[in-house]
PDB file of N, CA, C and O in Angstrom:
ATOM      1  N   MET A   1      99.745  85.962 100.615  1.00  0.00           N
ATOM      2  CA  MET A   1      99.996  87.376 100.819  1.00  0.00           C
ATOM      3  C   MET A   1     101.140  87.847  99.921  1.00  0.00           C
ATOM      4  O   MET A   1     101.108  88.961  99.398  1.00  0.00           O
ATOM      5  N   THR A   2     102.139  87.000  99.748  1.00  0.00           N
ATOM      6  CA  THR A   2     103.256  87.404  98.892  1.00  0.00           C
ATOM      7  C   THR A   2     102.822  87.482  97.426  1.00  0.00           C
ATOM      8  O   THR A   2     103.355  88.294  96.670  1.00  0.00           O
ATOM      9  N   PHE A   3     101.856  86.641  97.016  1.00  0.00           N
ATOM     10  CA  PHE A   3     101.323  86.716  95.660  1.00  0.00           C
ATOM     11  C   PHE A   3     100.599  88.045  95.460  1.00  0.00           C
ATOM     12  O   PHE A   3     100.752  88.687  94.421  1.00  0.00           O
ATOM     13  N   LEU A   4      99.815  88.456  96.448  1.00  0.00           N
ATOM     14  CA  LEU A   4      99.130  89.746  96.397  1.00  0.00           C
ATOM     15  C   LEU A   4     100.151  90.872  96.291  1.00  0.00           C
ATOM     16  O   LEU A   4      99.984  91.791  95.489  1.00  0.00           O
ATOM     17  N   GLU A   5     101.192  90.806  97.086  1.00  0.00           N
ATOM     18  CA  GLU A   5     102.226  91.839  97.041  1.00  0.00           C
ATOM     19  C   GLU A   5     102.838  91.943  95.650  1.00  0.00           C
ATOM     20  O   GLU A   5     103.016  93.044  95.129  1.00  0.00           O
ATOM     21  N   GLN A   6     103.159  90.806  95.049  1.00  0.00           N
ATOM     22  CA  GLN A   6     103.771  90.813  93.722  1.00  0.00           C
ATOM     23  C   GLN A   6     102.815  91.414  92.688  1.00  0.00           C
ATOM     24  O   GLN A   6     103.234  92.200  91.838  1.00  0.00           O
ATOM     25  N   LYS A   7     101.552  91.049  92.759  1.00  0.00           N
ATOM     26  CA  LYS A   7     100.564  91.604  91.830  1.00  0.00           C
ATOM     27  C   LYS A   7     100.425  93.113  92.016  1.00  0.00           C
ATOM     28  O   LYS A   7     100.268  93.850  91.042  1.00  0.00           O
ATOM     29  N   MET A   8     100.484  93.574  93.272  1.00  0.00           N
ATOM     30  CA  MET A   8     100.394  95.010  93.527  1.00  0.00           C
ATOM     31  C   MET A   8     101.630  95.734  92.991  1.00  0.00           C
ATOM     32  O   MET A   8     101.507  96.793  92.376  1.00  0.00           O
ATOM     33  N   LEU A   9     102.806  95.177  93.217  1.00  0.00           N
ATOM     34  CA  LEU A   9     104.034  95.797  92.727  1.00  0.00           C
ATOM     35  C   LEU A   9     104.071  95.867  91.204  1.00  0.00           C
ATOM     36  O   LEU A   9     104.592  96.824  90.632  1.00  0.00           O
ATOM     37  N   ASN A  10     103.521  94.855  90.556  1.00  0.00           N
ATOM     38  CA  ASN A  10     103.487  94.822  89.094  1.00  0.00           C
ATOM     39  C   ASN A  10     102.281  95.561  88.515  1.00  0.00           C
ATOM     40  O   ASN A  10     102.082  95.581  87.300  1.00  0.00           O
ATOM     41  N   ARG A  11     101.483  96.164  89.388  1.00  0.00           N
ATOM     42  CA  ARG A  11     100.273  96.890  88.980  1.00  0.00           C
ATOM     43  C   ARG A  11      99.363  96.011  88.119  1.00  0.00           C
ATOM     44  O   ARG A  11      98.860  96.441  87.081  1.00  0.00           O
ATOM     45  N   GLN A  12      99.167  94.777  88.574  1.00  0.00           N
ATOM     46  CA  GLN A  12      98.358  93.817  87.830  1.00  0.00           C
ATOM     47  C   GLN A  12      96.982  93.597  88.429  1.00  0.00           C
ATOM     48  O   GLN A  12      96.230  92.749  87.950  1.00  0.00           O
ATOM     49  N   ILE A  13      96.642  94.338  89.459  1.00  0.00           N
ATOM     50  CA  ILE A  13      95.299  94.229  90.031  1.00  0.00           C
ATOM     51  C   ILE A  13      94.740  95.622  90.259  1.00  0.00           C
ATOM     52  O   ILE A  13      95.480  96.584  90.468  1.00  0.00           O
ATOM     53  N   ALA A  14      93.440  95.708  90.215  1.00  0.00           N
ATOM     54  CA  ALA A  14      92.764  96.947  90.579  1.00  0.00           C
ATOM     55  C   ALA A  14      92.383  96.801  92.049  1.00  0.00           C
ATOM     56  O   ALA A  14      91.619  95.909  92.417  1.00  0.00           O
ATOM     57  N   PHE A  15      92.908  97.660  92.859  1.00  0.00           N
ATOM     58  CA  PHE A  15      92.697  97.584  94.302  1.00  0.00           C
ATOM     59  C   PHE A  15      91.464  98.388  94.660  1.00  0.00           C
ATOM     60  O   PHE A  15      91.428  99.594  94.417  1.00  0.00           O
ATOM     61  N   PRO A  16      90.441  97.747  95.237  1.00  0.00           N
ATOM     62  CA  PRO A  16      89.223  98.493  95.562  1.00  0.00           C
ATOM     63  C   PRO A  16      89.486  99.510  96.677  1.00  0.00           C
ATOM     64  O   PRO A  16      90.235  99.239  97.616  1.00  0.00           O
ATOM     65  N   HIS A  17      88.869 100.663  96.559  1.00  0.00           N
ATOM     66  CA  HIS A  17      89.042 101.691  97.588  1.00  0.00           C
ATOM     67  C   HIS A  17      88.018 101.462  98.696  1.00  0.00           C
ATOM     68  O   HIS A  17      86.952 102.078  98.736  1.00  0.00           O
ATOM     69  N   ILE A  18      88.387 100.555  99.588  1.00  0.00           N
ATOM     70  CA  ILE A  18      87.573 100.248 100.763  1.00  0.00           C
ATOM     71  C   ILE A  18      88.430 100.622 101.967  1.00  0.00           C
ATOM     72  O   ILE A  18      89.472 100.012 102.208  1.00  0.00           O
ATOM     73  N   ASN A  19      87.995 101.609 102.711  1.00  0.00           N
ATOM     74  CA  ASN A  19      88.812 102.149 103.808  1.00  0.00           C
ATOM     75  C   ASN A  19      89.297 101.081 104.782  1.00  0.00           C
ATOM     76  O   ASN A  19      90.455 101.105 105.196  1.00  0.00           O
ATOM     77  N   GLU A  20      88.420 100.139 105.153  1.00  0.00           N
ATOM     78  CA  GLU A  20      88.807  99.100 106.106  1.00  0.00           C
ATOM     79  C   GLU A  20      89.907  98.204 105.537  1.00  0.00           C
ATOM     80  O   GLU A  20      90.838  97.828 106.249  1.00  0.00           O
ATOM     81  N   LEU A  21      89.796  97.869 104.262  1.00  0.00           N
ATOM     82  CA  LEU A  21      90.804  97.038 103.608  1.00  0.00           C
ATOM     83  C   LEU A  21      92.149  97.755 103.537  1.00  0.00           C
ATOM     84  O   LEU A  21      93.189  97.159 103.815  1.00  0.00           O
ATOM     85  N   ILE A  22      92.127  99.005 103.174  1.00  0.00           N
ATOM     86  CA  ILE A  22      93.360  99.787 103.099  1.00  0.00           C
ATOM     87  C   ILE A  22      93.991  99.925 104.474  1.00  0.00           C
ATOM     88  O   ILE A  22      95.212  99.842 104.606  1.00  0.00           O
ATOM     89  N   ALA A  23      93.173 100.134 105.501  1.00  0.00           N
ATOM     90  CA  ALA A  23      93.697 100.241 106.868  1.00  0.00           C
ATOM     91  C   ALA A  23      94.358  98.929 107.286  1.00  0.00           C
ATOM     92  O   ALA A  23      95.435  98.940 107.882  1.00  0.00           O
ATOM     93  N   GLU A  24      93.718  97.798 106.974  1.00  0.00           N
ATOM     94  CA  GLU A  24      94.291  96.500 107.332  1.00  0.00           C
ATOM     95  C   GLU A  24      95.603  96.256 106.586  1.00  0.00           C
ATOM     96  O   GLU A  24      96.549  95.704 107.148  1.00  0.00           O
ATOM     97  N   LEU A  25      95.653  96.663 105.339  1.00  0.00           N
ATOM     98  CA  LEU A  25      96.882  96.516 104.554  1.00  0.00           C
ATOM     99  C   LEU A  25      98.023  97.341 105.163  1.00  0.00           C
ATOM    100  O   LEU A  25      99.166  96.887 105.216  1.00  0.00           O
ATOM    101  N   ASN A  26      97.709  98.528 105.611  1.00  0.00           N
ATOM    102  CA  ASN A  26      98.736  99.431 106.147  1.00  0.00           C
ATOM    103  C   ASN A  26      99.282  99.007 107.509  1.00  0.00           C
ATOM    104  O   ASN A  26     100.409  99.361 107.854  1.00  0.00           O
ATOM    105  N   ILE A  27      98.497  98.251 108.292  1.00  0.00           N
ATOM    106  CA  ILE A  27      98.987  97.884 109.625  1.00  0.00           C
ATOM    107  C   ILE A  27      99.562  96.475 109.692  1.00  0.00           C
ATOM    108  O   ILE A  27     100.147  96.089 110.705  1.00  0.00           O
ATOM    109  N   GLU A  28      99.398  95.702 108.615  1.00  0.00           N
ATOM    110  CA  GLU A  28      99.887  94.318 108.618  1.00  0.00           C
ATOM    111  C   GLU A  28     101.417  94.319 108.720  1.00  0.00           C
ATOM    112  O   GLU A  28     102.092  95.093 108.041  1.00  0.00           O
ATOM    113  N   LYS A  29     101.942  93.460 109.559  1.00  0.00           N
ATOM    114  CA  LYS A  29     103.390  93.318 109.763  1.00  0.00           C
ATOM    115  C   LYS A  29     103.814  91.916 109.387  1.00  0.00           C
ATOM    116  O   LYS A  29     102.988  91.006 109.302  1.00  0.00           O
ATOM    117  N   PHE A  30     105.095  91.746 109.166  1.00  0.00           N
ATOM    118  CA  PHE A  30     105.608  90.408 108.895  1.00  0.00           C
ATOM    119  C   PHE A  30     106.969  90.246 109.545  1.00  0.00           C
ATOM    120  O   PHE A  30     107.655  91.223 109.844  1.00  0.00           O
ATOM    121  N   GLU A  31     107.341  89.006 109.755  1.00  0.00           N
ATOM    122  CA  GLU A  31     108.668  88.689 110.260  1.00  0.00           C
ATOM    123  C   GLU A  31     109.113  87.379 109.625  1.00  0.00           C
ATOM    124  O   GLU A  31     108.286  86.546 109.256  1.00  0.00           O
ATOM    125  N   VAL A  32     110.401  87.207 109.502  1.00  0.00           N
ATOM    126  CA  VAL A  32     110.952  85.967 108.983  1.00  0.00           C
ATOM    127  C   VAL A  32     111.326  85.107 110.179  1.00  0.00           C
ATOM    128  O   VAL A  32     112.069  85.541 111.059  1.00  0.00           O
ATOM    129  N   THR A  33     110.806  83.883 110.205  1.00  0.00           N
ATOM    130  CA  THR A  33     111.071  82.980 111.319  1.00  0.00           C
ATOM    131  C   THR A  33     112.467  82.379 111.194  1.00  0.00           C
ATOM    132  O   THR A  33     113.137  82.555 110.176  1.00  0.00           O
ATOM    133  N   GLY A  34     112.893  81.678 112.217  1.00  0.00           N
ATOM    134  CA  GLY A  34     114.190  81.006 112.204  1.00  0.00           C
ATOM    135  C   GLY A  34     114.303  79.963 111.106  1.00  0.00           C
ATOM    136  O   GLY A  34     115.404  79.638 110.663  1.00  0.00           O
ATOM    137  N   GLU A  35     113.156  79.435 110.664  1.00  0.00           N
ATOM    138  CA  GLU A  35     113.137  78.446 109.578  1.00  0.00           C
ATOM    139  C   GLU A  35     113.111  79.103 108.206  1.00  0.00           C
ATOM    140  O   GLU A  35     113.103  78.410 107.189  1.00  0.00           O
ATOM    141  N   GLY A  36     113.097  80.441 108.167  1.00  0.00           N
ATOM    142  CA  GLY A  36     113.069  81.148 106.894  1.00  0.00           C
ATOM    143  C   GLY A  36     111.681  81.380 106.326  1.00  0.00           C
ATOM    144  O   GLY A  36     111.544  81.809 105.180  1.00  0.00           O
ATOM    145  N   ARG A  37     110.655  81.103 107.108  1.00  0.00           N
ATOM    146  CA  ARG A  37     109.277  81.318 106.656  1.00  0.00           C
ATOM    147  C   ARG A  37     108.827  82.724 107.041  1.00  0.00           C
ATOM    148  O   ARG A  37     109.358  83.326 107.974  1.00  0.00           O
ATOM    149  N   ILE A  38     107.852  83.231 106.314  1.00  0.00           N
ATOM    150  CA  ILE A  38     107.309  84.557 106.610  1.00  0.00           C
ATOM    151  C   ILE A  38     106.063  84.384 107.470  1.00  0.00           C
ATOM    152  O   ILE A  38     105.167  83.610 107.133  1.00  0.00           O
ATOM    153  N   ARG A  39     106.016  85.110 108.579  1.00  0.00           N
ATOM    154  CA  ARG A  39     104.859  85.079 109.478  1.00  0.00           C
ATOM    155  C   ARG A  39     104.231  86.477 109.470  1.00  0.00           C
ATOM    156  O   ARG A  39     104.903  87.473 109.737  1.00  0.00           O
ATOM    157  N   PHE A  40     102.944  86.532 109.164  1.00  0.00           N
ATOM    158  CA  PHE A  40     102.222  87.801 109.140  1.00  0.00           C
ATOM    159  C   PHE A  40     101.441  87.955 110.433  1.00  0.00           C
ATOM    160  O   PHE A  40     100.976  86.969 111.005  1.00  0.00           O
ATOM    161  N   ASN A  41     101.295  89.190 110.893  1.00  0.00           N
ATOM    162  CA  ASN A  41     100.479  89.456 112.069  1.00  0.00           C
ATOM    163  C   ASN A  41     100.013  90.903 112.051  1.00  0.00           C
ATOM    164  O   ASN A  41     100.435  91.698 111.211  1.00  0.00           O
ATOM    165  N   HIS A  42      99.153  91.223 112.973  1.00  0.00           N
ATOM    166  CA  HIS A  42      98.609  92.574 113.087  1.00  0.00           C
ATOM    167  C   HIS A  42      98.594  92.962 114.553  1.00  0.00           C
ATOM    168  O   HIS A  42      98.592  92.091 115.422  1.00  0.00           O
ATOM    169  N   PRO A  43      98.585  94.254 114.842  1.00  0.00           N
ATOM    170  CA  PRO A  43      98.596  94.709 116.239  1.00  0.00           C
ATOM    171  C   PRO A  43      97.355  94.235 116.998  1.00  0.00           C
ATOM    172  O   PRO A  43      96.283  94.064 116.417  1.00  0.00           O
ATOM    173  N   THR A  44      97.517  94.031 118.276  1.00  0.00           N
ATOM    174  CA  THR A  44      96.411  93.647 119.148  1.00  0.00           C
ATOM    175  C   THR A  44      95.299  94.689 119.048  1.00  0.00           C
ATOM    176  O   THR A  44      95.552  95.893 119.052  1.00  0.00           O
ATOM    177  N   GLY A  45      94.082  94.205 118.960  1.00  0.00           N
ATOM    178  CA  GLY A  45      92.934  95.106 118.878  1.00  0.00           C
ATOM    179  C   GLY A  45      92.565  95.493 117.454  1.00  0.00           C
ATOM    180  O   GLY A  45      91.605  96.234 117.244  1.00  0.00           O
ATOM    181  N   THR A  46      93.313  95.001 116.477  1.00  0.00           N
ATOM    182  CA  THR A  46      92.995  95.269 115.077  1.00  0.00           C
ATOM    183  C   THR A  46      92.666  93.953 114.380  1.00  0.00           C
ATOM    184  O   THR A  46      92.814  92.875 114.957  1.00  0.00           O
ATOM    185  N   TYR A  47      92.222  94.056 113.145  1.00  0.00           N
ATOM    186  CA  TYR A  47      91.826  92.871 112.396  1.00  0.00           C
ATOM    187  C   TYR A  47      92.531  92.851 111.047  1.00  0.00           C
ATOM    188  O   TYR A  47      92.969  93.886 110.545  1.00  0.00           O
ATOM    189  N   ASP A  48      92.633  91.657 110.467  1.00  0.00           N
ATOM    190  CA  ASP A  48      93.176  91.548 109.116  1.00  0.00           C
ATOM    191  C   ASP A  48      92.362  90.572 108.268  1.00  0.00           C
ATOM    192  O   ASP A  48      92.843  90.066 107.254  1.00  0.00           O
ATOM    193  N   ASP A  49      91.124  90.312 108.695  1.00  0.00           N
ATOM    194  CA  ASP A  49      90.272  89.353 107.997  1.00  0.00           C
ATOM    195  C   ASP A  49      89.984  89.772 106.558  1.00  0.00           C
ATOM    196  O   ASP A  49      90.072  88.951 105.645  1.00  0.00           O
ATOM    197  N   MET A  50      89.644  91.037 106.350  1.00  0.00           N
ATOM    198  CA  MET A  50      89.322  91.507 105.012  1.00  0.00           C
ATOM    199  C   MET A  50      90.549  91.439 104.105  1.00  0.00           C
ATOM    200  O   MET A  50      90.437  91.091 102.929  1.00  0.00           O
ATOM    201  N   LEU A  51      91.706  91.767 104.645  1.00  0.00           N
ATOM    202  CA  LEU A  51      92.948  91.700 103.883  1.00  0.00           C
ATOM    203  C   LEU A  51      93.234  90.270 103.451  1.00  0.00           C
ATOM    204  O   LEU A  51      93.582  90.033 102.294  1.00  0.00           O
ATOM    205  N   TRP A  52      93.091  89.315 104.365  1.00  0.00           N
ATOM    206  CA  TRP A  52      93.337  87.917 104.017  1.00  0.00           C
ATOM    207  C   TRP A  52      92.315  87.404 103.011  1.00  0.00           C
ATOM    208  O   TRP A  52      92.664  86.632 102.118  1.00  0.00           O
ATOM    209  N   ALA A  53      91.063  87.819 103.143  1.00  0.00           N
ATOM    210  CA  ALA A  53      90.041  87.411 102.174  1.00  0.00           C
ATOM    211  C   ALA A  53      90.394  87.937 100.788  1.00  0.00           C
ATOM    212  O   ALA A  53      90.254  87.217  99.799  1.00  0.00           O
ATOM    213  N   PHE A  54      90.846  89.174 100.707  1.00  0.00           N
ATOM    214  CA  PHE A  54      91.237  89.759  99.426  1.00  0.00           C
ATOM    215  C   PHE A  54      92.463  89.043  98.866  1.00  0.00           C
ATOM    216  O   PHE A  54      92.506  88.719  97.680  1.00  0.00           O
ATOM    217  N   ALA A  55      93.447  88.799  99.707  1.00  0.00           N
ATOM    218  CA  ALA A  55      94.669  88.108  99.267  1.00  0.00           C
ATOM    219  C   ALA A  55      94.345  86.703  98.751  1.00  0.00           C
ATOM    220  O   ALA A  55      94.884  86.278  97.729  1.00  0.00           O
ATOM    221  N   LEU A  56      93.471  85.987  99.451  1.00  0.00           N
ATOM    222  CA  LEU A  56      93.093  84.645  99.015  1.00  0.00           C
ATOM    223  C   LEU A  56      92.289  84.679  97.716  1.00  0.00           C
ATOM    224  O   LEU A  56      92.436  83.790  96.878  1.00  0.00           O
ATOM    225  N   ALA A  57      91.451  85.680  97.543  1.00  0.00           N
ATOM    226  CA  ALA A  57      90.689  85.809  96.301  1.00  0.00           C
ATOM    227  C   ALA A  57      91.624  86.060  95.123  1.00  0.00           C
ATOM    228  O   ALA A  57      91.439  85.487  94.049  1.00  0.00           O
ATOM    229  N   ILE A  58      92.612  86.901  95.315  1.00  0.00           N
ATOM    230  CA  ILE A  58      93.597  87.158  94.257  1.00  0.00           C
ATOM    231  C   ILE A  58      94.392  85.890  93.974  1.00  0.00           C
ATOM    232  O   ILE A  58      94.631  85.560  92.812  1.00  0.00           O
ATOM    233  N   TYR A  59      94.800  85.184  95.002  1.00  0.00           N
ATOM    234  CA  TYR A  59      95.561  83.948  94.822  1.00  0.00           C
ATOM    235  C   TYR A  59      94.736  82.891  94.085  1.00  0.00           C
ATOM    236  O   TYR A  59      95.284  82.105  93.313  1.00  0.00           O
ATOM    237  N   ALA A  60      93.431  82.869  94.320  1.00  0.00           N
ATOM    238  CA  ALA A  60      92.561  81.895  93.662  1.00  0.00           C
ATOM    239  C   ALA A  60      92.540  82.084  92.150  1.00  0.00           C
ATOM    240  O   ALA A  60      92.185  81.158  91.422  1.00  0.00           O
ATOM    241  N   THR A  61      92.911  83.258  91.668  1.00  0.00           N
ATOM    242  CA  THR A  61      92.939  83.517  90.224  1.00  0.00           C
ATOM    243  C   THR A  61      94.236  83.062  89.573  1.00  0.00           C
ATOM    244  O   THR A  61      94.345  83.079  88.347  1.00  0.00           O
ATOM    245  N   LYS A  62      95.205  82.660  90.355  1.00  0.00           N
ATOM    246  CA  LYS A  62      96.538  82.354  89.829  1.00  0.00           C
ATOM    247  C   LYS A  62      96.501  81.323  88.707  1.00  0.00           C
ATOM    248  O   LYS A  62      97.028  81.581  87.626  1.00  0.00           O
ATOM    249  N   ASP A  63      95.898  80.175  88.935  1.00  0.00           N
ATOM    250  CA  ASP A  63      95.866  79.135  87.918  1.00  0.00           C
ATOM    251  C   ASP A  63      95.016  79.531  86.712  1.00  0.00           C
ATOM    252  O   ASP A  63      95.358  79.199  85.577  1.00  0.00           O
ATOM    253  N   ALA A  64      93.933  80.225  86.945  1.00  0.00           N
ATOM    254  CA  ALA A  64      93.058  80.644  85.851  1.00  0.00           C
ATOM    255  C   ALA A  64      93.801  81.575  84.911  1.00  0.00           C
ATOM    256  O   ALA A  64      93.686  81.437  83.693  1.00  0.00           O
ATOM    257  N   VAL A  65      94.549  82.505  85.439  1.00  0.00           N
ATOM    258  CA  VAL A  65      95.296  83.461  84.616  1.00  0.00           C
ATOM    259  C   VAL A  65      96.401  82.727  83.862  1.00  0.00           C
ATOM    260  O   VAL A  65      96.612  82.992  82.679  1.00  0.00           O
ATOM    261  N   GLU A  66      97.104  81.818  84.517  1.00  0.00           N
ATOM    262  CA  GLU A  66      98.170  81.075  83.845  1.00  0.00           C
ATOM    263  C   GLU A  66      97.598  80.222  82.715  1.00  0.00           C
ATOM    264  O   GLU A  66      98.227  80.091  81.665  1.00  0.00           O
ATOM    265  N   ARG A  67      96.411  79.639  82.915  1.00  0.00           N
ATOM    266  CA  ARG A  67      95.783  78.834  81.850  1.00  0.00           C
ATOM    267  C   ARG A  67      95.428  79.722  80.670  1.00  0.00           C
ATOM    268  O   ARG A  67      95.585  79.299  79.524  1.00  0.00           O
ATOM    269  N   LEU A  68      94.962  80.922  80.908  1.00  0.00           N
ATOM    270  CA  LEU A  68      94.628  81.840  79.819  1.00  0.00           C
ATOM    271  C   LEU A  68      95.869  82.214  79.025  1.00  0.00           C
ATOM    272  O   LEU A  68      95.814  82.343  77.802  1.00  0.00           O
ATOM    273  N   LEU A  69      96.985  82.387  79.717  1.00  0.00           N
ATOM    274  CA  LEU A  69      98.223  82.762  79.023  1.00  0.00           C
ATOM    275  C   LEU A  69      98.737  81.621  78.147  1.00  0.00           C
ATOM    276  O   LEU A  69      99.355  81.865  77.111  1.00  0.00           O
ATOM    277  N   ILE A  70      98.487  80.386  78.554  1.00  0.00           N
ATOM    278  CA  ILE A  70      98.944  79.223  77.786  1.00  0.00           C
ATOM    279  C   ILE A  70      98.115  79.086  76.499  1.00  0.00           C
ATOM    280  O   ILE A  70      98.653  78.724  75.452  1.00  0.00           O
ATOM    281  N   LEU A  71      96.821  79.373  76.577  1.00  0.00           N
ATOM    282  CA  LEU A  71      95.950  79.255  75.412  1.00  0.00           C
ATOM    283  C   LEU A  71      96.356  80.291  74.431  1.00  0.00           C
ATOM    284  O   LEU A  71      95.762  80.390  73.357  1.00  0.00           O
TER     285      LEU A  71
END
């Protein structure tokens, strides 16, 4: 999720205009645990499956993009 955030802040991804995805992005919350880790969650009765699928898809491109930059 933090990789997705960085890509969004750097305007390095095209974000699809899917209402459900945007809604999930807007309601997602996070907290820092006592161990210093980030924990993400969403309000009861809502979902974040599409958001996580999108975040994981973006993260899956990380190594591919870095390999292209090296070439």
